[in-house]
N, C-alpha and C positions, 0 to 999 in steps of 0.2 A: 630766457633763467640760465643761462648756460654757466652760470656760478655754483660756488659749493654750498649745501645745505646741511642744516640739522634736523633731523629724523624724528618727531616724538612718537617712539614705537613703542604702542602699548602692548602688542601681541595679538590685539583683537582684528576682527576684518575691517573695520575702517582704516587704522594706521597701515595693515597688510596691503591693501590697495594701494594708499599712496605711497607706500614704499615701492610697489612695482611701477607706478607714474613718476616717481620723483627720479628712479635710475635714469629714466629716457630724457628728463628735464635739467639735469643738473651733472656737473663735470664730476662732482663727486657728493656721496651723501654720507652723513656721519650720524648713525641711530641712538640715541638715550631711551633709558625702559628707566622708569620713578618707580621705586618702591617706597612707597608712604604707607605701609601699615596695611594695605589692602588685604581682605581675606584670600583672594585668589593670588597674590602678588607672586608666589612662587613658578604656578601655571602661566600665570603673564611674563613673565621675566625666560622661563623656558620656551614659550612660543615665540617672544621677540629676538631671543637670541637665533632660533631657528630661521625665523625670515629674515634677519641680516645677514647669516650664511648663506642663505640660498640665494640673496642679491649681492653679494660680495662684498657688505659693508662693514665698517668697524661699528664695533656696539658698546657703549659702556650702560652699567646700571647705577643709578644715582638713589642713595640713599635722604629719605624725607622725614625720618620718625616720629618728628613735631610734628608732621601734619596729621597724624592720628590722633595726637592727643588732645589736637582743638575741636576733634569732632566727635559727635555722636551718630552718625552715620552706620548703616548697616552694612556697608561696604567696608568698612573697619574694624567693628563690631561685631565679634562671631555670636554674641547674647542675642543680636537685635536678629529677629526674623527677614529675612529678605522679601520685598514683596513679588507676589506671584501671580502671573498671568496666564490661567490654565483656558481662560476662552481665549480664542484668537481675536474676537470682537473686541475683548475688554480694552486691546491694542490703539482702538481708534474711540476710546471714551477718554475725551481729556479730563474729567474729574478723575478716574483710574490712574491716568499716566501722571499729572500733577501732584496725587499724593503721593505715586511712588518716587517720584522726582525728589519731594521734600525728604522721603527715609532713605534714599541713597546720596543725597547730595553733601559733599565735599565741601566746607568753605575754600572760596576762591581757589579751587585746583588748577583750572585750565589757566587763571590769570598766572599763578604760580609758575606752572609749566614753562608757559611761554616766555615768562622774564629769565629764566634760567637759560633756556634756550637762545634768547636774546644774548644773554652774557657770553654764553658758548661760543656764538655767531661769530661777536662782535672780539672776542679776544682773539680768536684763529682767523680772523679776517675772512668768516664769510658771508656772503648777503641775505639768505633765506632759512626760515623755519618753516617746517612744512609739518602740519597738522591735520588729524585726522575726523573731522566733522563733517554731517551730515544734513541734508534737508530734513529728513524726519524726524529724528532727536531734536533739530533746531526749534521744532514746533512747540517742544517744551522745555527745554533747557536752551535759556538764552545765550550761553557761552557757547554754543553752537552755531550762532549765525553768522552771517556775512556781515551784518550791522554789528556785533562782537569784533570780528576781525578785523574791520574797517577803523573802528575806535581804537583796539590795541595798536595796528600799525601807527595813528595819530600819535599815540603817546611814545611808541618807540621813535619816532622822530626828533621827540626833545628828551629823550633819555640814552640815546645812544650814538657815539661820537660818529659813525659810519653807518650807511645806509644798509639798514637790515628789516625786511619785512617776512609778515607773516603768511603763508599759501596755504589752502588745503583745496587737493585736487578733487574732492568727492563735497566740496560746500553743496553745490545743487543738487546732489542725487540722492532718491532714496535708499532704502536698504536692497530693493529689489535691483535696482540700475549698478547698486555695487556689487551685489553678486554678478551681476552680467558683467561687468566689466572684470569682475575677476575670473571669470568664466574665459573670457574672450584673451586675456594675457596668462591664461593659463598657471594662476597662483594656486599653489597648495592650499587649497581651503580648511581641507583637515588639519594642518599645521596650526591654524589659531585659536587661541581661546577667548571666545566670545563671552564666556559664563562669568557671574558675577562670585560663583561660589568656588569653593575649593574643595574639588571631590574627582574621585577618578574620571567621570566621562561632565560632558555638560548636562546640566539639570535640568535644560529645554523648558524649566518655567519663570524664571526671571525673566525681567524684561530685555536684556538683552539676548538671552538665548532666544527668546519668543520672537522677537523682529526677526531675528539672523535666522531662524528655523522658517517661519513665514516668507522670509526672500527668499531661500533656498528654493522654496515649493513652486513661488510663484514664478521665479526665473527656469524652472523646468530643470534644476541641479539634480542629477541623475545617480550620482555616487552617495551610496548609503552612508549615513553616518550616525553615529549612536548618540543618543539623549538618553538620561536615568530616567525623564517623566515624559510623558505624551501629554501636550494638550488636548482640548474638544472642539 
C-alpha cells in the first residue's frame, strides 16, 4: 500500500488511529475533514487539524451545508436531545443502540464522504481512501462494516477511471483494541474529539463518549481525562 492516500479525518479516536497507521503504510497522506453542519463541527475540525499537524499531513476542510438540510439527526439539530448512555451496560443493549443510531443517523453520510474522497483521489492520482471504521459500531451501523467497504470498492471499480480503494485499518478492532493501538503508537489521545456535543469538554454520556470512556478504562489508560458527566 505504498501509494498516496486520502484520509477521512473526523478528529475522533478511530480516524486518529487510522492517521497514525496510514503514515506508516503510504508514501503520503492527505487528510480531509467534512463540515456538514454537525453540532460538534468546530471541535472536530480543530481536533483533526491538530492531528494532521502532529503527523505532518496536509489538511483540508470541505463544507457540505446541504447535508444538514436533508437531516433531522440530533447530530446536526441542536434542538434535538442527543441520546445518552449513563449506564455502561446500555452500550451492549441492541434496542438502546438501535434507537440511538436512528436518532443520530445522517442520510448516506459515509457514502457521500467516501465518494468525495474517491473523487479527490482520482483527480490527484492517489490510490487509497482511509476511513475510521470499527467492529464495535459495525454491530449497529451497517456503514461501518467490512461488507460495506467491499461493496463500496466494487462500486468504485465502475465509477473511477483508475484503481482507487477504501481501506480501514481499524475495521476489525473494538474500541478497546483501538485505544490499545493508540497507546502503543503514542498517539495524543487527549487531542481527539470523540464527543457528539459542542461543549468545553467531552460530555461523557453520548454514545460516542460512553464507548470511548469504556475503552479507556478497559485498556488501562492512566492519564486523567476530563468528562462533563460520569456514567454509572
